[in-house]
N, CA, C and O atoms as a Maestro MAE file, in Angstrom:
{
 s_m_m2io_version
 :::
 2.0.0
}

f_m_ct {
 s_m_title
 :::
 protein
 m_atom[304] {
  # First column is atom index #
  i_m_mmod_type
  r_m_x_coord
  r_m_y_coord
  r_m_z_coord
  i_m_residue_number
  s_m_chain_name
  s_m_pdb_residue_name
  s_m_pdb_atom_name
  i_m_atomic_number
  :::
  1 25 0.794 -1.429 0.208 1 A "MET " " N  " 7
  2 3 -0.007 0.408 0.075 1 A "MET " " CA " 6
  3 2 0.787 0.951 -0.048 1 A "MET " " C  " 6
  4 15 1.739 1.036 0.727 1 A "MET " " O  " 8
  5 25 0.591 1.675 -1.413 2 A "SER " " N  " 7
  6 3 1.549 3.161 -1.028 2 A "SER " " CA " 6
  7 2 0.770 4.491 0.197 2 A "SER " " C  " 6
  8 15 -0.429 4.524 0.474 2 A "SER " " O  " 8
  9 25 1.881 5.503 0.774 3 A "GLU " " N  " 7
  10 3 1.510 5.923 1.306 3 A "GLU " " CA " 6
  11 2 0.884 7.398 0.379 3 A "GLU " " C  " 6
  12 15 1.241 7.556 -0.788 3 A "GLU " " O  " 8
  13 25 -0.196 8.538 1.160 4 A "PRO " " N  " 7
  14 3 -0.805 9.271 0.620 4 A "PRO " " CA " 6
  15 2 0.400 10.620 0.003 4 A "PRO " " C  " 6
  16 15 1.366 10.901 0.712 4 A "PRO " " O  " 8
  17 25 0.189 11.298 -1.266 5 A "LEU " " N  " 7
  18 3 1.027 12.574 -1.583 5 A "LEU " " CA " 6
  19 2 1.073 13.254 -0.838 5 A "LEU " " C  " 6
  20 15 0.075 13.922 -0.565 5 A "LEU " " O  " 8
  21 25 1.989 13.370 -0.311 6 A "SER " " N  " 7
  22 3 2.199 14.831 0.467 6 A "SER " " CA " 6
  23 2 2.253 15.886 -0.474 6 A "SER " " C  " 6
  24 15 1.746 15.648 -1.571 6 A "SER " " O  " 8
  25 25 2.817 17.135 -0.264 7 A "THR " " N  " 7
  26 3 3.353 18.324 -1.030 7 A "THR " " CA " 6
  27 2 4.660 19.323 0.023 7 A "THR " " C  " 6
  28 15 4.805 19.590 1.216 7 A "THR " " O  " 8
  29 25 5.383 19.606 -1.255 8 A "LEU " " N  " 7
  30 3 6.248 20.602 -0.502 8 A "LEU " " CA " 6
  31 2 6.647 22.287 -1.142 8 A "LEU " " C  " 6
  32 15 6.910 22.156 -2.338 8 A "LEU " " O  " 8
  33 25 6.716 23.162 -0.886 9 A "LYS " " N  " 7
  34 3 6.111 24.024 -1.485 9 A "LYS " " CA " 6
  35 2 7.603 24.355 -1.660 9 A "LYS " " C  " 6
  36 15 8.403 23.782 -0.920 9 A "LYS " " O  " 8
  37 25 8.083 25.311 -2.661 10 A "ILE " " N  " 7
  38 3 9.541 25.315 -3.928 10 A "ILE " " CA " 6
  39 2 9.029 26.868 -3.817 10 A "ILE " " C  " 6
  40 15 10.109 27.307 -4.213 10 A "ILE " " O  " 8
  41 25 8.524 27.647 -3.674 11 A "GLY " " N  " 7
  42 3 8.225 29.124 -4.324 11 A "GLY " " CA " 6
  43 2 8.732 29.081 -5.413 11 A "GLY " " C  " 6
  44 15 8.807 28.049 -6.079 11 A "GLY " " O  " 8
  45 25 9.174 30.231 -5.777 12 A "ASP " " N  " 7
  46 3 9.613 30.713 -7.373 12 A "ASP " " CA " 6
  47 2 11.415 30.279 -7.441 12 A "ASP " " C  " 6
  48 15 11.932 29.881 -8.485 12 A "ASP " " O  " 8
  49 25 11.960 30.400 -6.523 13 A "GLU " " N  " 7
  50 3 13.703 30.386 -6.423 13 A "GLU " " CA " 6
  51 2 13.831 28.899 -7.684 13 A "GLU " " C  " 6
  52 15 12.869 28.215 -8.032 13 A "GLU " " O  " 8
  53 25 15.451 28.698 -8.217 14 A "PRO " " N  " 7
  54 3 15.254 27.914 -8.353 14 A "PRO " " CA " 6
  55 2 15.995 26.605 -7.455 14 A "PRO " " C  " 6
  56 15 16.982 26.912 -6.786 14 A "PRO " " O  " 8
  57 25 15.508 25.090 -7.433 15 A "ILE " " N  " 7
  58 3 15.862 24.638 -6.505 15 A "ILE " " CA " 6
  59 2 15.816 23.331 -7.551 15 A "ILE " " C  " 6
  60 15 14.967 23.348 -8.442 15 A "ILE " " O  " 8
  61 25 17.036 21.827 -7.399 16 A "ASN " " N  " 7
  62 3 17.522 20.904 -7.563 16 A "ASN " " CA " 6
  63 2 17.247 19.796 -7.057 16 A "ASN " " C  " 6
  64 15 17.476 19.806 -5.848 16 A "ASN " " O  " 8
  65 25 16.835 18.786 -7.452 17 A "LEU " " N  " 7
  66 3 16.855 17.667 -6.829 17 A "LEU " " CA " 6
  67 2 16.958 17.033 -5.275 17 A "LEU " " C  " 6
  68 15 16.134 16.599 -4.470 17 A "LEU " " O  " 8
  69 25 18.968 17.285 -5.297 18 A "THR " " N  " 7
  70 3 19.024 17.598 -3.661 18 A "THR " " CA " 6
  71 2 18.495 18.048 -3.028 18 A "THR " " C  " 6
  72 15 17.836 17.534 -2.125 18 A "THR " " O  " 8
  73 25 18.645 19.558 -3.378 19 A "GLN " " N  " 7
  74 3 17.755 20.583 -2.524 19 A "GLN " " CA " 6
  75 2 16.442 20.062 -2.222 19 A "GLN " " C  " 6
  76 15 16.105 20.098 -1.038 19 A "GLN " " O  " 8
  77 25 15.472 19.486 -3.242 20 A "VAL " " N  " 7
  78 3 14.228 19.076 -2.770 20 A "VAL " " CA " 6
  79 2 13.848 17.770 -1.917 20 A "VAL " " C  " 6
  80 15 12.729 17.435 -1.529 20 A "VAL " " O  " 8
  81 25 15.403 16.954 -1.678 21 A "LEU " " N  " 7
  82 3 15.237 15.838 -0.789 21 A "LEU " " CA " 6
  83 2 15.480 16.112 0.602 21 A "LEU " " C  " 6
  84 15 14.957 15.690 1.633 21 A "LEU " " O  " 8
  85 25 16.580 17.078 0.322 22 A "LYS " " N  " 7
  86 3 16.863 17.568 2.266 22 A "LYS " " CA " 6
  87 2 15.210 18.345 2.453 22 A "LYS " " C  " 6
  88 15 14.557 17.872 3.383 22 A "LYS " " O  " 8
  89 25 14.777 19.064 1.937 23 A "ARG " " N  " 7
  90 3 13.948 20.122 2.484 23 A "ARG " " CA " 6
  91 2 12.577 19.191 2.652 23 A "ARG " " C  " 6
  92 15 11.797 19.715 3.446 23 A "ARG " " O  " 8
  93 25 12.143 18.055 2.148 24 A "ALA " " N  " 7
  94 3 11.739 17.088 2.473 24 A "ALA " " CA " 6
  95 2 11.853 16.468 3.644 24 A "ALA " " C  " 6
  96 15 11.000 15.734 4.143 24 A "ALA " " O  " 8
  97 25 13.266 16.850 4.257 25 A "GLY " " N  " 7
  98 3 13.532 16.042 5.492 25 A "GLY " " CA " 6
  99 2 13.785 14.218 4.987 25 A "GLY " " C  " 6
  100 15 14.013 13.419 5.896 25 A "GLY " " O  " 8
  101 25 13.730 13.798 3.784 26 A "TRP " " N  " 7
  102 3 14.168 12.948 3.836 26 A "TRP " " CA " 6
  103 2 14.997 11.679 3.482 26 A "TRP " " C  " 6
  104 15 14.937 10.452 3.560 26 A "TRP " " O  " 8
  105 25 16.237 13.219 2.816 27 A "VAL " " N  " 7
  106 3 17.888 12.922 3.913 27 A "VAL " " CA " 6
  107 2 18.414 13.295 4.178 27 A "VAL " " C  " 6
  108 15 17.797 12.922 5.176 27 A "VAL " " O  " 8
  109 25 19.450 14.022 4.572 28 A "GLN " " N  " 7
  110 3 20.121 14.403 5.765 28 A "GLN " " CA " 6
  111 2 20.720 15.684 5.517 28 A "GLN " " C  " 6
  112 15 20.567 16.859 5.853 28 A "GLN " " O  " 8
  113 25 21.821 14.645 4.446 29 A "SER " " N  " 7
  114 3 22.533 15.446 3.408 29 A "SER " " CA " 6
  115 2 22.781 15.503 1.972 29 A "SER " " C  " 6
  116 15 22.661 14.315 1.675 29 A "SER " " O  " 8
  117 25 23.071 16.172 0.806 30 A "GLY " " N  " 7
  118 3 23.139 15.738 0.009 30 A "GLY " " CA " 6
  119 2 23.646 14.880 -0.646 30 A "GLY " " C  " 6
  120 15 23.239 14.356 -1.683 30 A "GLY " " O  " 8
  121 25 25.034 14.608 0.238 31 A "GLY " " N  " 7
  122 3 25.419 12.947 -0.096 31 A "GLY " " CA " 6
  123 2 24.805 11.953 -0.051 31 A "GLY " " C  " 6
  124 15 24.544 11.293 -1.057 31 A "GLY " " O  " 8
  125 25 24.444 11.641 1.137 32 A "GLU " " N  " 7
  126 3 22.936 11.198 1.295 32 A "GLU " " CA " 6
  127 2 21.604 10.925 -0.095 32 A "GLU " " C  " 6
  128 15 20.971 9.926 -0.437 32 A "GLU " " O  " 8
  129 25 21.634 12.623 -0.683 33 A "ALA " " N  " 7
  130 3 20.405 12.195 -1.721 33 A "ALA " " CA " 6
  131 2 21.337 12.074 -3.022 33 A "ALA " " C  " 6
  132 15 20.502 11.865 -3.902 33 A "ALA " " O  " 8
  133 25 22.150 12.083 -3.422 34 A "LYS " " N  " 7
  134 3 22.909 11.482 -4.149 34 A "LYS " " CA " 6
  135 2 23.002 10.141 -4.508 34 A "LYS " " C  " 6
  136 15 22.814 9.536 -5.564 34 A "LYS " " O  " 8
  137 25 23.414 9.740 -3.117 35 A "SER " " N  " 7
  138 3 23.555 8.092 -3.516 35 A "SER " " CA " 6
  139 2 22.362 7.847 -3.788 35 A "SER " " C  " 6
  140 15 22.240 6.914 -4.582 35 A "SER " " O  " 8
  141 25 21.343 8.352 -3.418 36 A "LEU " " N  " 7
  142 3 19.417 7.129 -3.376 36 A "LEU " " CA " 6
  143 2 19.758 7.688 -4.585 36 A "LEU " " C  " 6
  144 15 20.120 6.654 -5.146 36 A "LEU " " O  " 8
  145 25 19.965 8.845 -5.681 37 A "ILE " " N  " 7
  146 3 19.565 9.130 -7.481 37 A "ILE " " CA " 6
  147 2 20.505 8.045 -7.627 37 A "ILE " " C  " 6
  148 15 19.995 6.993 -8.014 37 A "ILE " " O  " 8
  149 25 22.154 8.029 -7.347 38 A "GLY " " N  " 7
  150 3 22.558 7.283 -8.349 38 A "GLY " " CA " 6
  151 2 22.287 5.668 -7.508 38 A "GLY " " C  " 6
  152 15 23.082 4.803 -7.876 38 A "GLY " " O  " 8
  153 25 21.452 5.309 -6.648 39 A "GLU " " N  " 7
  154 3 21.322 3.763 -6.692 39 A "GLU " " CA " 6
  155 2 19.756 3.981 -7.759 39 A "GLU " " C  " 6
  156 15 19.044 2.985 -7.887 39 A "GLU " " O  " 8
  157 25 19.565 4.579 -8.077 40 A "GLN " " N  " 7
  158 3 18.417 4.496 -8.427 40 A "GLN " " CA " 6
  159 2 16.734 4.681 -8.061 40 A "GLN " " C  " 6
  160 15 15.822 4.858 -8.868 40 A "GLN " " O  " 8
  161 25 16.665 4.593 -6.795 41 A "ARG " " N  " 7
  162 3 15.419 4.900 -6.050 41 A "ARG " " CA " 6
  163 2 14.810 6.316 -6.320 41 A "ARG " " C  " 6
  164 15 14.012 6.455 -5.392 41 A "ARG " " O  " 8
  165 25 14.780 7.005 -6.796 42 A "VAL " " N  " 7
  166 3 14.792 8.708 -7.093 42 A "VAL " " CA " 6
  167 2 13.884 8.403 -8.200 42 A "VAL " " C  " 6
  168 15 14.256 7.867 -9.244 42 A "VAL " " O  " 8
  169 25 12.431 8.832 -7.889 43 A "PHE " " N  " 7
  170 3 11.749 8.648 -9.385 43 A "PHE " " CA " 6
  171 2 11.244 10.309 -9.742 43 A "PHE " " C  " 6
  172 15 11.104 10.999 -8.732 43 A "PHE " " O  " 8
  173 25 11.063 10.752 -10.597 44 A "VAL " " N  " 7
  174 3 10.316 11.822 -10.498 44 A "VAL " " CA " 6
  175 2 9.231 12.030 -12.579 44 A "VAL " " C  " 6
  176 15 9.531 11.743 -13.738 44 A "VAL " " O  " 8
  177 25 8.239 12.547 -12.008 45 A "ASN " " N  " 7
  178 3 6.828 12.327 -12.102 45 A "ASN " " CA " 6
  179 2 7.137 10.617 -13.890 45 A "ASN " " C  " 6
  180 15 7.199 10.582 -15.119 45 A "ASN " " O  " 8
  181 25 7.218 9.534 -12.549 46 A "GLY " " N  " 7
  182 3 7.128 8.375 -12.707 46 A "GLY " " CA " 6
  183 2 8.290 7.832 -13.323 46 A "GLY " " C  " 6
  184 15 7.987 6.669 -13.588 46 A "GLY " " O  " 8
  185 25 9.380 8.035 -13.669 47 A "GLU " " N  " 7
  186 3 10.711 8.131 -14.660 47 A "GLU " " CA " 6
  187 2 11.574 7.863 -13.529 47 A "GLU " " C  " 6
  188 15 11.394 8.237 -12.370 47 A "GLU " " O  " 8
  189 25 12.612 7.116 -14.028 48 A "VAL " " N  " 7
  190 3 14.007 6.517 -12.678 48 A "VAL " " CA " 6
  191 2 14.772 8.492 -13.132 48 A "VAL " " C  " 6
  192 15 15.184 8.865 -14.231 48 A "VAL " " O  " 8
  193 25 14.703 9.241 -11.942 49 A "GLU " " N  " 7
  194 3 16.153 10.554 -12.527 49 A "GLU " " CA " 6
  195 2 17.477 10.129 -11.486 49 A "GLU " " C  " 6
  196 15 17.437 9.854 -10.287 49 A "GLU " " O  " 8
  197 25 18.926 10.197 -12.633 50 A "LEU " " N  " 7
  198 3 19.983 10.051 -12.423 50 A "LEU " " CA " 6
  199 2 20.500 11.526 -12.648 50 A "LEU " " C  " 6
  200 15 21.660 11.821 -12.935 50 A "LEU " " O  " 8
  201 25 19.303 12.529 -12.447 51 A "ARG " " N  " 7
  202 3 20.780 13.893 -12.966 51 A "ARG " " CA " 6
  203 2 20.086 14.352 -10.946 51 A "ARG " " C  " 6
  204 15 19.031 14.328 -10.311 51 A "ARG " " O  " 8
  205 25 21.868 14.785 -10.695 52 A "LYS " " N  " 7
  206 3 21.352 15.385 -9.405 52 A "LYS " " CA " 6
  207 2 21.162 16.975 -9.406 52 A "LYS " " C  " 6
  208 15 21.171 18.044 -8.795 52 A "LYS " " O  " 8
  209 25 21.091 16.693 -9.872 53 A "ARG " " N  " 7
  210 3 21.234 18.442 -10.560 53 A "ARG " " CA " 6
  211 2 20.389 19.067 -10.967 53 A "ARG " " C  " 6
  212 15 20.376 20.296 -10.898 53 A "ARG " " O  " 8
  213 25 19.154 18.110 -11.678 54 A "ARG " " N  " 7
  214 3 18.427 18.812 -11.834 54 A "ARG " " CA " 6
  215 2 17.169 19.409 -12.280 54 A "ARG " " C  " 6
  216 15 16.545 18.411 -11.919 54 A "ARG " " O  " 8
  217 25 16.323 20.106 -12.713 55 A "GLN " " N  " 7
  218 3 16.455 21.465 -12.000 55 A "GLN " " CA " 6
  219 2 15.056 21.397 -11.720 55 A "GLN " " C  " 6
  220 15 14.557 21.468 -12.843 55 A "GLN " " O  " 8
  221 25 14.207 21.309 -10.967 56 A "MET " " N  " 7
  222 3 12.956 21.215 -10.680 56 A "MET " " CA " 6
  223 2 11.385 21.994 -10.498 56 A "MET " " C  " 6
  224 15 11.431 23.022 -9.822 56 A "MET " " O  " 8
  225 25 10.576 21.762 -10.815 57 A "LYS " " N  " 7
  226 3 9.622 22.949 -11.287 57 A "LYS " " CA " 6
  227 2 8.153 22.677 -10.584 57 A "LYS " " C  " 6
  228 15 7.742 21.525 -10.446 57 A "LYS " " O  " 8
  229 25 7.168 24.167 -10.023 58 A "VAL " " N  " 7
  230 3 6.185 23.389 -9.727 58 A "VAL " " CA " 6
  231 2 5.064 22.407 -9.932 58 A "VAL " " C  " 6
  232 15 4.173 23.080 -10.450 58 A "VAL " " O  " 8
  233 25 4.561 20.944 -9.774 59 A "GLY " " N  " 7
  234 3 3.891 20.132 -10.490 59 A "GLY " " CA " 6
  235 2 4.397 19.465 -10.332 59 A "GLY " " C  " 6
  236 15 3.684 18.585 -9.849 59 A "GLY " " O  " 8
  237 25 6.312 18.848 -10.474 60 A "ASP " " N  " 7
  238 3 6.532 17.532 -10.794 60 A "ASP " " CA " 6
  239 2 6.436 16.944 -9.993 60 A "ASP " " C  " 6
  240 15 6.152 17.761 -9.116 60 A "ASP " " O  " 8
  241 25 6.463 15.775 -9.437 61 A "VAL " " N  " 7
  242 3 6.289 14.366 -8.450 61 A "VAL " " CA " 6
  243 2 7.136 13.977 -8.459 61 A "VAL " " C  " 6
  244 15 7.774 13.615 -9.448 61 A "VAL " " O  " 8
  245 25 7.502 13.905 -7.086 62 A "VAL " " N  " 7
  246 3 9.250 12.567 -6.668 62 A "VAL " " CA " 6
  247 2 8.783 12.030 -5.974 62 A "VAL " " C  " 6
  248 15 7.894 12.395 -5.204 62 A "VAL " " O  " 8
  249 25 9.353 10.867 -6.097 63 A "HIS " " N  " 7
  250 3 8.828 8.903 -5.045 63 A "HIS " " CA " 6
  251 2 9.683 9.008 -4.604 63 A "HIS " " C  " 6
  252 15 10.432 9.918 -4.959 63 A "HIS " " O  " 8
  253 25 10.021 8.165 -3.630 64 A "LEU " " N  " 7
  254 3 11.266 6.745 -3.265 64 A "LEU " " CA " 6
  255 2 10.707 6.345 -3.573 64 A "LEU " " C  " 6
  256 15 9.497 6.541 -3.468 64 A "LEU " " O  " 8
  257 25 11.558 5.095 -4.457 65 A "GLU " " N  " 7
  258 3 11.333 3.255 -4.309 65 A "GLU " " CA " 6
  259 2 10.572 2.628 -2.462 65 A "GLU " " C  " 6
  260 15 10.953 2.369 -1.321 65 A "GLU " " O  " 8
  261 25 9.481 2.669 -3.198 66 A "ASP " " N  " 7
  262 3 9.558 1.916 -1.490 66 A "ASP " " CA " 6
  263 2 9.354 2.707 -0.649 66 A "ASP " " C  " 6
  264 15 9.635 2.412 0.512 66 A "ASP " " O  " 8
  265 25 8.589 4.442 -1.082 67 A "GLY " " N  " 7
  266 3 8.135 5.219 -0.177 67 A "GLY " " CA " 6
  267 2 7.911 6.508 -1.106 67 A "GLY " " C  " 6
  268 15 7.850 6.735 -2.315 67 A "GLY " " O  " 8
  269 25 7.795 7.452 0.450 68 A "PRO " " N  " 7
  270 3 6.295 8.971 0.002 68 A "PRO " " CA " 6
  271 2 6.786 9.246 -1.071 68 A "PRO " " C  " 6
  272 15 7.954 9.026 -1.393 68 A "PRO " " O  " 8
  273 25 5.834 9.822 -1.822 69 A "SER " " N  " 7
  274 3 6.013 10.116 -2.755 69 A "SER " " CA " 6
  275 2 5.433 11.596 -2.568 69 A "SER " " C  " 6
  276 15 4.566 11.517 -1.698 69 A "SER " " O  " 8
  277 25 5.558 12.967 -3.043 70 A "MET " " N  " 7
  278 3 5.507 14.386 -2.462 70 A "MET " " CA " 6
  279 2 5.162 15.320 -3.710 70 A "MET " " C  " 6
  280 15 5.321 14.457 -4.573 70 A "MET " " O  " 8
  281 25 4.853 16.308 -4.331 71 A "GLU " " N  " 7
  282 3 3.757 17.448 -4.955 71 A "GLU " " CA " 6
  283 2 5.027 18.633 -5.035 71 A "GLU " " C  " 6
  284 15 5.527 18.842 -3.929 71 A "GLU " " O  " 8
  285 25 5.595 19.397 -6.118 72 A "LEU " " N  " 7
  286 3 5.952 20.749 -5.707 72 A "LEU " " CA " 6
  287 2 5.115 21.716 -5.945 72 A "LEU " " C  " 6
  288 15 4.572 22.048 -6.999 72 A "LEU " " O  " 8
  289 25 5.053 22.127 -4.934 73 A "THR " " N  " 7
  290 3 3.605 23.287 -5.195 73 A "THR " " CA " 6
  291 2 4.262 25.022 -5.014 73 A "THR " " C  " 6
  292 15 5.411 25.378 -5.275 73 A "THR " " O  " 8
  293 25 3.461 25.631 -4.646 74 A "THR " " N  " 7
  294 3 3.932 27.008 -5.213 74 A "THR " " CA " 6
  295 2 4.808 27.898 -4.012 74 A "THR " " C  " 6
  296 15 5.960 27.466 -4.026 74 A "THR " " O  " 8
  297 25 4.682 28.818 -3.142 75 A "GLY " " N  " 7
  298 3 5.116 29.246 -1.663 75 A "GLY " " CA " 6
  299 2 3.921 30.142 -1.515 75 A "GLY " " C  " 6
  300 15 4.126 31.286 -1.111 75 A "GLY " " O  " 8
  301 25 2.808 29.795 -1.768 76 A "ASP " " N  " 7
  302 3 1.665 31.586 -1.833 76 A "ASP " " CA " 6
  303 2 0.827 30.464 -0.781 76 A "ASP " " C  " 6
  304 15 -0.229 30.794 -0.243 76 A "ASP " " O  " 8
  :::
 }
 m_bond[303] {
  # First column is bond index #
  i_m_from
  i_m_to
  i_m_order
  :::
  1 1 2 1
  2 2 3 1
  3 3 4 2
  4 3 5 1
  5 5 6 1
  6 6 7 1
  7 7 8 2
  8 7 9 1
  9 9 10 1
  10 10 11 1
  11 11 12 2
  12 11 13 1
  13 13 14 1
  14 14 15 1
  15 15 16 2
  16 15 17 1
  17 17 18 1
  18 18 19 1
  19 19 20 2
  20 19 21 1
  21 21 22 1
  22 22 23 1
  23 23 24 2
  24 23 25 1
  25 25 26 1
  26 26 27 1
  27 27 28 2
  28 27 29 1
  29 29 30 1
  30 30 31 1
  31 31 32 2
  32 31 33 1
  33 33 34 1
  34 34 35 1
  35 35 36 2
  36 35 37 1
  37 37 38 1
  38 38 39 1
  39 39 40 2
  40 39 41 1
  41 41 42 1
  42 42 43 1
  43 43 44 2
  44 43 45 1
  45 45 46 1
  46 46 47 1
  47 47 48 2
  48 47 49 1
  49 49 50 1
  50 50 51 1
  51 51 52 2
  52 51 53 1
  53 53 54 1
  54 54 55 1
  55 55 56 2
  56 55 57 1
  57 57 58 1
  58 58 59 1
  59 59 60 2
  60 59 61 1
  61 61 62 1
  62 62 63 1
  63 63 64 2
  64 63 65 1
  65 65 66 1
  66 66 67 1
  67 67 68 2
  68 67 69 1
  69 69 70 1
  70 70 71 1
  71 71 72 2
  72 71 73 1
  73 73 74 1
  74 74 75 1
  75 75 76 2
  76 75 77 1
  77 77 78 1
  78 78 79 1
  79 79 80 2
  80 79 81 1
  81 81 82 1
  82 82 83 1
  83 83 84 2
  84 83 85 1
  85 85 86 1
  86 86 87 1
  87 87 88 2
  88 87 89 1
  89 89 90 1
  90 90 91 1
  91 91 92 2
  92 91 93 1
  93 93 94 1
  94 94 95 1
  95 95 96 2
  96 95 97 1
  97 97 98 1
  98 98 99 1
  99 99 100 2
  100 99 101 1
  101 101 102 1
  102 102 103 1
  103 103 104 2
  104 103 105 1
  105 105 106 1
  106 106 107 1
  107 107 108 2
  108 107 109 1
  109 109 110 1
  110 110 111 1
  111 111 112 2
  112 111 113 1
  113 113 114 1
  114 114 115 1
  115 115 116 2
  116 115 117 1
  117 117 118 1
  118 118 119 1
  119 119 120 2
  120 119 121 1
  121 121 122 1
  122 122 123 1
  123 123 124 2
  124 123 125 1
  125 125 126 1
  126 126 127 1
  127 127 128 2
  128 127 129 1
  129 129 130 1
  130 130 131 1
  131 131 132 2
  132 131 133 1
  133 133 134 1
  134 134 135 1
  135 135 136 2
  136 135 137 1
  137 137 138 1
  138 138 139 1
  139 139 140 2
  140 139 141 1
  141 141 142 1
  142 142 143 1
  143 143 144 2
  144 143 145 1
  145 145 146 1
  146 146 147 1
  147 147 148 2
  148 147 149 1
  149 149 150 1
  150 150 151 1
  151 151 152 2
  152 151 153 1
  153 153 154 1
  154 154 155 1
  155 155 156 2
  156 155 157 1
  157 157 158 1
  158 158 159 1
  159 159 160 2
  160 159 161 1
  161 161 162 1
  162 162 163 1
  163 163 164 2
  164 163 165 1
  165 165 166 1
  166 166 167 1
  167 167 168 2
  168 167 169 1
  169 169 170 1
  170 170 171 1
  171 171 172 2
  172 171 173 1
  173 173 174 1
  174 174 175 1
  175 175 176 2
  176 175 177 1
  177 177 178 1
  178 178 179 1
  179 179 180 2
  180 179 181 1
  181 181 182 1
  182 182 183 1
  183 183 184 2
  184 183 185 1
  185 185 186 1
  186 186 187 1
  187 187 188 2
  188 187 189 1
  189 189 190 1
  190 190 191 1
  191 191 192 2
  192 191 193 1
  193 193 194 1
  194 194 195 1
  195 195 196 2
  196 195 197 1
  197 197 198 1
  198 198 199 1
  199 199 200 2
  200 199 201 1
  201 201 202 1
  202 202 203 1
  203 203 204 2
  204 203 205 1
  205 205 206 1
  206 206 207 1
  207 207 208 2
  208 207 209 1
  209 209 210 1
  210 210 211 1
  211 211 212 2
  212 211 213 1
  213 213 214 1
  214 214 215 1
  215 215 216 2
  216 215 217 1
  217 217 218 1
  218 218 219 1
  219 219 220 2
  220 219 221 1
  221 221 222 1
  222 222 223 1
  223 223 224 2
  224 223 225 1
  225 225 226 1
  226 226 227 1
  227 227 228 2
  228 227 229 1
  229 229 230 1
  230 230 231 1
  231 231 232 2
  232 231 233 1
  233 233 234 1
  234 234 235 1
  235 235 236 2
  236 235 237 1
  237 237 238 1
  238 238 239 1
  239 239 240 2
  240 239 241 1
  241 241 242 1
  242 242 243 1
  243 243 244 2
  244 243 245 1
  245 245 246 1
  246 246 247 1
  247 247 248 2
  248 247 249 1
  249 249 250 1
  250 250 251 1
  251 251 252 2
  252 251 253 1
  253 253 254 1
  254 254 255 1
  255 255 256 2
  256 255 257 1
  257 257 258 1
  258 258 259 1
  259 259 260 2
  260 259 261 1
  261 261 262 1
  262 262 263 1
  263 263 264 2
  264 263 265 1
  265 265 266 1
  266 266 267 1
  267 267 268 2
  268 267 269 1
  269 269 270 1
  270 270 271 1
  271 271 272 2
  272 271 273 1
  273 273 274 1
  274 274 275 1
  275 275 276 2
  276 275 277 1
  277 277 278 1
  278 278 279 1
  279 279 280 2
  280 279 281 1
  281 281 282 1
  282 282 283 1
  283 283 284 2
  284 283 285 1
  285 285 286 1
  286 286 287 1
  287 287 288 2
  288 287 289 1
  289 289 290 1
  290 290 291 1
  291 291 292 2
  292 291 293 1
  293 293 294 1
  294 294 295 1
  295 295 296 2
  296 295 297 1
  297 297 298 1
  298 298 299 1
  299 299 300 2
  300 299 301 1
  301 301 302 1
  302 302 303 1
  303 303 304 2
  :::
 }
}
């Protein structure tokens, strides 16, 4: 059974995937985020994402393999 979709407010500032994972509290450090991405355990919009510095935008959905999912929203 999957967990419900949560949201993360990112506002208008540019943000990359490693920063999203840290801000969501899913990892403690950038190194941990990079490891998860390198192990192909992070999905963006339903596809495995290997780019650590992928620029994220409002509406993107991030999912951890066998873990939580979240949608990026505006800071309003």
